[in-house]
Biotite code that builds the C-alpha atoms (Angstrom):
import biotite.structure as struc

atoms = struc.array([
    struc.Atom([86.017, -115.938, 106.928], chain_id="A", res_id=1, res_name="MET", atom_name="CA", element="C"),
    struc.Atom([88.094, -114.557, 104.015], chain_id="A", res_id=2, res_name="THR", atom_name="CA", element="C"),
    struc.Atom([88.813, -116.587, 101.068], chain_id="A", res_id=3, res_name="THR", atom_name="CA", element="C"),
    struc.Atom([92.584, -115.752, 101.723], chain_id="A", res_id=4, res_name="THR", atom_name="CA", element="C"),
    struc.Atom([91.976, -117.467, 105.292], chain_id="A", res_id=5, res_name="GLU", atom_name="CA", element="C"),
    struc.Atom([90.429, -120.255, 103.461], chain_id="A", res_id=6, res_name="ILE", atom_name="CA", element="C"),
    struc.Atom([93.269, -121.167, 101.039], chain_id="A", res_id=7, res_name="PHE", atom_name="CA", element="C"),
    struc.Atom([95.774, -120.950, 104.344], chain_id="A", res_id=8, res_name="LEU", atom_name="CA", element="C"),
    struc.Atom([93.981, -123.209, 106.040], chain_id="A", res_id=9, res_name="ARG", atom_name="CA", element="C"),
    struc.Atom([93.384, -125.581, 103.596], chain_id="A", res_id=10, res_name="LEU", atom_name="CA", element="C"),
    struc.Atom([96.674, -125.511, 102.121], chain_id="A", res_id=11, res_name="GLY", atom_name="CA", element="C"),
    struc.Atom([98.927, -125.604, 105.339], chain_id="A", res_id=12, res_name="PHE", atom_name="CA", element="C"),
    struc.Atom([96.836, -128.818, 105.875], chain_id="A", res_id=13, res_name="ALA", atom_name="CA", element="C"),
    struc.Atom([97.755, -129.809, 102.276], chain_id="A", res_id=14, res_name="LEU", atom_name="CA", element="C"),
    struc.Atom([101.072, -129.093, 102.791], chain_id="A", res_id=15, res_name="PHE", atom_name="CA", element="C"),
    struc.Atom([101.479, -130.585, 106.164], chain_id="A", res_id=16, res_name="LEU", atom_name="CA", element="C"),
    struc.Atom([99.882, -133.943, 105.375], chain_id="A", res_id=17, res_name="GLY", atom_name="CA", element="C"),
    struc.Atom([102.028, -134.346, 101.986], chain_id="A", res_id=18, res_name="THR", atom_name="CA", element="C"),
    struc.Atom([105.394, -133.510, 104.282], chain_id="A", res_id=19, res_name="ILE", atom_name="CA", element="C"),
    struc.Atom([104.280, -136.862, 106.398], chain_id="A", res_id=20, res_name="ILE", atom_name="CA", element="C"),
    struc.Atom([103.187, -138.477, 103.421], chain_id="A", res_id=21, res_name="GLY", atom_name="CA", element="C"),
    struc.Atom([106.474, -138.043, 101.815], chain_id="A", res_id=22, res_name="PHE", atom_name="CA", element="C"),
    struc.Atom([107.765, -140.228, 104.406], chain_id="A", res_id=23, res_name="GLU", atom_name="CA", element="C"),
    struc.Atom([105.963, -143.259, 104.200], chain_id="A", res_id=24, res_name="ARG", atom_name="CA", element="C"),
    struc.Atom([106.415, -142.945, 100.827], chain_id="A", res_id=25, res_name="LYS", atom_name="CA", element="C"),
    struc.Atom([109.832, -142.901, 101.250], chain_id="A", res_id=26, res_name="LEU", atom_name="CA", element="C"),
    struc.Atom([109.631, -146.461, 103.262], chain_id="A", res_id=27, res_name="VAL", atom_name="CA", element="C"),
    struc.Atom([107.815, -148.002, 100.327], chain_id="A", res_id=28, res_name="HIS", atom_name="CA", element="C"),
    struc.Atom([104.082, -148.059, 101.769], chain_id="A", res_id=29, res_name="LYS", atom_name="CA", element="C"),
    struc.Atom([101.221, -147.888, 99.463], chain_id="A", res_id=30, res_name="GLU", atom_name="CA", element="C"),
    struc.Atom([99.537, -144.858, 100.877], chain_id="A", res_id=31, res_name="ALA", atom_name="CA", element="C"),
    struc.Atom([102.134, -141.837, 100.081], chain_id="A", res_id=32, res_name="GLY", atom_name="CA", element="C"),
    struc.Atom([101.703, -137.777, 99.626], chain_id="A", res_id=33, res_name="MET", atom_name="CA", element="C"),
    struc.Atom([98.829, -137.507, 97.686], chain_id="A", res_id=34, res_name="ARG", atom_name="CA", element="C"),
    struc.Atom([96.815, -139.984, 100.116], chain_id="A", res_id=35, res_name="THR", atom_name="CA", element="C"),
    struc.Atom([98.224, -138.347, 103.032], chain_id="A", res_id=36, res_name="TYR", atom_name="CA", element="C"),
    struc.Atom([98.086, -134.786, 101.603], chain_id="A", res_id=37, res_name="GLY", atom_name="CA", element="C"),
    struc.Atom([94.502, -134.945, 100.480], chain_id="A", res_id=38, res_name="ILE", atom_name="CA", element="C"),
    struc.Atom([93.207, -136.663, 103.468], chain_id="A", res_id=39, res_name="LEU", atom_name="CA", element="C"),
    struc.Atom([94.696, -133.827, 105.619], chain_id="A", res_id=40, res_name="SER", atom_name="CA", element="C"),
    struc.Atom([92.949, -131.232, 103.540], chain_id="A", res_id=41, res_name="MET", atom_name="CA", element="C"),
    struc.Atom([89.711, -132.768, 103.423], chain_id="A", res_id=42, res_name="ALA", atom_name="CA", element="C"),
    struc.Atom([89.612, -133.088, 107.426], chain_id="A", res_id=43, res_name="CYS", atom_name="CA", element="C"),
    struc.Atom([90.347, -129.183, 107.067], chain_id="A", res_id=44, res_name="SER", atom_name="CA", element="C"),
    struc.Atom([87.737, -128.460, 104.882], chain_id="A", res_id=45, res_name="THR", atom_name="CA", element="C"),
    struc.Atom([84.749, -130.338, 107.192], chain_id="A", res_id=46, res_name="PHE", atom_name="CA", element="C"),
    struc.Atom([86.339, -128.157, 109.948], chain_id="A", res_id=47, res_name="MET", atom_name="CA", element="C"),
    struc.Atom([86.185, -124.614, 107.385], chain_id="A", res_id=48, res_name="VAL", atom_name="CA", element="C"),
    struc.Atom([82.782, -125.721, 106.181], chain_id="A", res_id=49, res_name="SER", atom_name="CA", element="C"),
    struc.Atom([81.468, -126.401, 109.791], chain_id="A", res_id=50, res_name="THR", atom_name="CA", element="C"),
    struc.Atom([82.605, -123.404, 111.041], chain_id="A", res_id=51, res_name="ILE", atom_name="CA", element="C"),
    struc.Atom([81.315, -121.365, 108.069], chain_id="A", res_id=52, res_name="MET", atom_name="CA", element="C"),
    struc.Atom([77.946, -122.558, 108.957], chain_id="A", res_id=53, res_name="ILE", atom_name="CA", element="C"),
    struc.Atom([78.273, -122.130, 112.525], chain_id="A", res_id=54, res_name="GLY", atom_name="CA", element="C"),
    struc.Atom([78.298, -118.712, 111.409], chain_id="A", res_id=55, res_name="ASN", atom_name="CA", element="C"),
    struc.Atom([74.950, -118.961, 111.100], chain_id="A", res_id=56, res_name="ASN", atom_name="CA", element="C"),
    struc.Atom([74.142, -120.356, 114.504], chain_id="A", res_id=57, res_name="PHE", atom_name="CA", element="C"),
    struc.Atom([72.690, -117.884, 117.495], chain_id="A", res_id=58, res_name="GLU", atom_name="CA", element="C"),
    struc.Atom([74.797, -118.879, 119.914], chain_id="A", res_id=59, res_name="THR", atom_name="CA", element="C"),
    struc.Atom([78.996, -119.979, 120.662], chain_id="A", res_id=60, res_name="ALA", atom_name="CA", element="C"),
    struc.Atom([77.393, -123.389, 122.452], chain_id="A", res_id=61, res_name="GLN", atom_name="CA", element="C"),
    struc.Atom([75.761, -124.246, 119.249], chain_id="A", res_id=62, res_name="GLU", atom_name="CA", element="C"),
    struc.Atom([79.047, -123.953, 116.870], chain_id="A", res_id=63, res_name="THR", atom_name="CA", element="C"),
    struc.Atom([80.913, -125.580, 119.374], chain_id="A", res_id=64, res_name="TRP", atom_name="CA", element="C"),
    struc.Atom([78.193, -128.113, 119.370], chain_id="A", res_id=65, res_name="ARG", atom_name="CA", element="C"),
    struc.Atom([78.602, -128.697, 115.704], chain_id="A", res_id=66, res_name="ALA", atom_name="CA", element="C"),
    struc.Atom([82.265, -128.446, 115.714], chain_id="A", res_id=67, res_name="LEU", atom_name="CA", element="C"),
    struc.Atom([82.485, -131.359, 118.402], chain_id="A", res_id=68, res_name="SER", atom_name="CA", element="C"),
    struc.Atom([80.398, -133.641, 116.579], chain_id="A", res_id=69, res_name="ASN", atom_name="CA", element="C"),
    struc.Atom([82.273, -133.228, 112.921], chain_id="A", res_id=70, res_name="VAL", atom_name="CA", element="C"),
    struc.Atom([85.103, -133.912, 114.630], chain_id="A", res_id=71, res_name="LEU", atom_name="CA", element="C"),
    struc.Atom([83.615, -136.947, 115.621], chain_id="A", res_id=72, res_name="GLY", atom_name="CA", element="C"),
    struc.Atom([82.370, -138.391, 112.400], chain_id="A", res_id=73, res_name="SER", atom_name="CA", element="C"),
    struc.Atom([86.040, -137.628, 111.029], chain_id="A", res_id=74, res_name="ILE", atom_name="CA", element="C"),
    struc.Atom([87.376, -139.771, 113.663], chain_id="A", res_id=75, res_name="ILE", atom_name="CA", element="C"),
    struc.Atom([85.193, -142.705, 112.989], chain_id="A", res_id=76, res_name="THR", atom_name="CA", element="C"),
    struc.Atom([85.386, -142.227, 109.629], chain_id="A", res_id=77, res_name="GLY", atom_name="CA", element="C"),
    struc.Atom([89.682, -142.660, 109.501], chain_id="A", res_id=78, res_name="ILE", atom_name="CA", element="C"),
    struc.Atom([89.170, -145.499, 111.803], chain_id="A", res_id=79, res_name="GLY", atom_name="CA", element="C"),
    struc.Atom([87.307, -147.424, 109.200], chain_id="A", res_id=80, res_name="PHE", atom_name="CA", element="C"),
    struc.Atom([90.041, -146.445, 106.531], chain_id="A", res_id=81, res_name="LEU", atom_name="CA", element="C"),
    struc.Atom([92.749, -146.779, 109.051], chain_id="A", res_id=82, res_name="GLY", atom_name="CA", element="C"),
    struc.Atom([91.331, -150.687, 109.617], chain_id="A", res_id=83, res_name="VAL", atom_name="CA", element="C"),
    struc.Atom([91.330, -151.355, 105.835], chain_id="A", res_id=84, res_name="GLY", atom_name="CA", element="C"),
    struc.Atom([95.187, -150.862, 106.032], chain_id="A", res_id=85, res_name="MET", atom_name="CA", element="C"),
    struc.Atom([95.844, -153.549, 108.759], chain_id="A", res_id=86, res_name="ILE", atom_name="CA", element="C"),
    struc.Atom([96.110, -156.554, 107.750], chain_id="A", res_id=87, res_name="PHE", atom_name="CA", element="C"),
    struc.Atom([97.514, -160.275, 109.143], chain_id="A", res_id=88, res_name="TYR", atom_name="CA", element="C"),
    struc.Atom([100.849, -160.846, 107.010], chain_id="A", res_id=89, res_name="SER", atom_name="CA", element="C"),
    struc.Atom([101.499, -164.993, 106.961], chain_id="A", res_id=90, res_name="LYS", atom_name="CA", element="C"),
    struc.Atom([104.803, -164.403, 105.739], chain_id="A", res_id=91, res_name="GLU", atom_name="CA", element="C"),
    struc.Atom([105.957, -161.886, 108.744], chain_id="A", res_id=92, res_name="GLU", atom_name="CA", element="C"),
    struc.Atom([103.858, -163.382, 110.935], chain_id="A", res_id=93, res_name="ARG", atom_name="CA", element="C"),
    struc.Atom([102.777, -160.108, 112.384], chain_id="A", res_id=94, res_name="ALA", atom_name="CA", element="C"),
    struc.Atom([99.899, -157.352, 111.227], chain_id="A", res_id=95, res_name="HIS", atom_name="CA", element="C"),
    struc.Atom([101.197, -154.931, 108.830], chain_id="A", res_id=96, res_name="VAL", atom_name="CA", element="C"),
    struc.Atom([100.133, -151.600, 108.917], chain_id="A", res_id=97, res_name="GLY", atom_name="CA", element="C"),
    struc.Atom([99.695, -150.339, 112.354], chain_id="A", res_id=98, res_name="LEU", atom_name="CA", element="C"),
    struc.Atom([101.877, -147.381, 111.832], chain_id="A", res_id=99, res_name="THR", atom_name="CA", element="C"),
    struc.Atom([100.232, -146.492, 108.624], chain_id="A", res_id=100, res_name="SER", atom_name="CA", element="C"),
    struc.Atom([96.916, -146.424, 109.971], chain_id="A", res_id=101, res_name="SER", atom_name="CA", element="C"),
    struc.Atom([98.030, -144.624, 113.301], chain_id="A", res_id=102, res_name="ALA", atom_name="CA", element="C"),
    struc.Atom([99.721, -141.871, 110.825], chain_id="A", res_id=103, res_name="THR", atom_name="CA", element="C"),
    struc.Atom([96.136, -141.519, 108.548], chain_id="A", res_id=104, res_name="LEU", atom_name="CA", element="C"),
    struc.Atom([94.530, -140.493, 111.962], chain_id="A", res_id=105, res_name="LEU", atom_name="CA", element="C"),
    struc.Atom([97.500, -138.000, 113.008], chain_id="A", res_id=106, res_name="ALA", atom_name="CA", element="C"),
    struc.Atom([97.272, -136.664, 109.600], chain_id="A", res_id=107, res_name="VAL", atom_name="CA", element="C"),
    struc.Atom([93.275, -136.241, 110.119], chain_id="A", res_id=108, res_name="ALA", atom_name="CA", element="C"),
    struc.Atom([93.839, -134.961, 112.891], chain_id="A", res_id=109, res_name="GLY", atom_name="CA", element="C"),
    struc.Atom([96.560, -132.012, 111.813], chain_id="A", res_id=110, res_name="ILE", atom_name="CA", element="C"),
    struc.Atom([93.979, -131.272, 109.013], chain_id="A", res_id=111, res_name="GLY", atom_name="CA", element="C"),
    struc.Atom([91.256, -130.728, 111.617], chain_id="A", res_id=112, res_name="ALA", atom_name="CA", element="C"),
    struc.Atom([93.505, -128.467, 113.392], chain_id="A", res_id=113, res_name="THR", atom_name="CA", element="C"),
    struc.Atom([93.901, -126.425, 110.213], chain_id="A", res_id=114, res_name="CYS", atom_name="CA", element="C"),
    struc.Atom([90.583, -126.063, 109.812], chain_id="A", res_id=115, res_name="GLY", atom_name="CA", element="C"),
    struc.Atom([90.093, -124.850, 112.774], chain_id="A", res_id=116, res_name="LEU", atom_name="CA", element="C"),
    struc.Atom([92.786, -122.305, 111.955], chain_id="A", res_id=117, res_name="GLY", atom_name="CA", element="C"),
    struc.Atom([95.637, -123.388, 114.854], chain_id="A", res_id=118, res_name="PHE", atom_name="CA", element="C"),
    struc.Atom([98.265, -123.806, 112.914], chain_id="A", res_id=119, res_name="TYR", atom_name="CA", element="C"),
    struc.Atom([101.134, -123.469, 115.698], chain_id="A", res_id=120, res_name="LYS", atom_name="CA", element="C"),
    struc.Atom([99.466, -127.106, 116.864], chain_id="A", res_id=121, res_name="ILE", atom_name="CA", element="C"),
    struc.Atom([99.509, -128.589, 113.636], chain_id="A", res_id=122, res_name="ALA", atom_name="CA", element="C"),
    struc.Atom([102.728, -127.522, 112.948], chain_id="A", res_id=123, res_name="ALA", atom_name="CA", element="C"),
    struc.Atom([103.987, -129.226, 116.064], chain_id="A", res_id=124, res_name="ILE", atom_name="CA", element="C"),
    struc.Atom([102.140, -132.363, 115.934], chain_id="A", res_id=125, res_name="SER", atom_name="CA", element="C"),
    struc.Atom([103.185, -133.009, 111.810], chain_id="A", res_id=126, res_name="ALA", atom_name="CA", element="C"),
    struc.Atom([106.921, -132.367, 113.443], chain_id="A", res_id=127, res_name="LEU", atom_name="CA", element="C"),
    struc.Atom([106.555, -134.941, 116.138], chain_id="A", res_id=128, res_name="MET", atom_name="CA", element="C"),
    struc.Atom([105.079, -137.543, 113.481], chain_id="A", res_id=129, res_name="VAL", atom_name="CA", element="C"),
    struc.Atom([107.502, -136.982, 111.218], chain_id="A", res_id=130, res_name="PHE", atom_name="CA", element="C"),
    struc.Atom([110.014, -136.951, 113.780], chain_id="A", res_id=131, res_name="LEU", atom_name="CA", element="C"),
    struc.Atom([108.889, -140.359, 115.115], chain_id="A", res_id=132, res_name="MET", atom_name="CA", element="C"),
    struc.Atom([108.549, -141.975, 111.644], chain_id="A", res_id=133, res_name="LEU", atom_name="CA", element="C"),
    struc.Atom([111.730, -141.077, 110.404], chain_id="A", res_id=134, res_name="THR", atom_name="CA", element="C"),
    struc.Atom([113.853, -141.911, 113.865], chain_id="A", res_id=135, res_name="ILE", atom_name="CA", element="C"),
    struc.Atom([111.314, -143.108, 116.200], chain_id="A", res_id=136, res_name="GLY", atom_name="CA", element="C"),
    struc.Atom([112.184, -146.378, 115.220], chain_id="A", res_id=137, res_name="TYR", atom_name="CA", element="C"),
    struc.Atom([115.991, -146.297, 115.402], chain_id="A", res_id=138, res_name="ARG", atom_name="CA", element="C"),
    struc.Atom([115.076, -145.642, 119.684], chain_id="A", res_id=139, res_name="PHE", atom_name="CA", element="C"),
    struc.Atom([113.052, -148.546, 119.536], chain_id="A", res_id=140, res_name="GLU", atom_name="CA", element="C"),
    struc.Atom([115.218, -150.629, 118.478], chain_id="A", res_id=141, res_name="TYR", atom_name="CA", element="C"),
    struc.Atom([117.778, -149.099, 120.455], chain_id="A", res_id=142, res_name="ALA", atom_name="CA", element="C"),
    struc.Atom([116.154, -149.992, 123.925], chain_id="A", res_id=143, res_name="LEU", atom_name="CA", element="C"),
    struc.Atom([115.026, -153.483, 122.889], chain_id="A", res_id=144, res_name="LEU", atom_name="CA", element="C"),
    struc.Atom([118.223, -154.245, 121.775], chain_id="A", res_id=145, res_name="SER", atom_name="CA", element="C"),
    struc.Atom([119.326, -153.188, 125.069], chain_id="A", res_id=146, res_name="VAL", atom_name="CA", element="C"),
    struc.Atom([116.783, -154.911, 127.140], chain_id="A", res_id=147, res_name="LEU", atom_name="CA", element="C"),
    struc.Atom([117.212, -158.027, 125.237], chain_id="A", res_id=148, res_name="GLY", atom_name="CA", element="C"),
    struc.Atom([114.307, -158.468, 123.172], chain_id="A", res_id=149, res_name="LYS", atom_name="CA", element="C"),
    struc.Atom([115.654, -157.184, 119.554], chain_id="A", res_id=150, res_name="ASP", atom_name="CA", element="C"),
    struc.Atom([113.186, -159.255, 117.582], chain_id="A", res_id=151, res_name="ASP", atom_name="CA", element="C"),
    struc.Atom([114.314, -157.785, 113.987], chain_id="A", res_id=152, res_name="ARG", atom_name="CA", element="C"),
])
């Protein structure tokens, strides 16, 4: 893998994570552009590093086994990070941070996908996450209102 390809994979992951983090900061969430951008790029780094290590394996099966092990470890690690973002608010009488936690997991997946070189999948995923964060709540509230379950 060339240095240019490494920069492209890590840079695209950083860019997509930062865009999603910008939306989170706009709605006054603690984790913002830097957190989401760095997380996405870090996951991409793990995958690129594993690909580079995998180039030393004798069979493609060993390479894919290593990649799946690293990806599983990323998911586990992000799960712990995400749990730390969720807490129960006595004032709001609700759990807070669920969307941010889920978004961190999505950004980790986007970064890992960039690390594997699947840019189209990463871009589509980032777009879908961004749309869900920016307009999804409107659809949710409209649907709840129609069903008579509006609890805002």
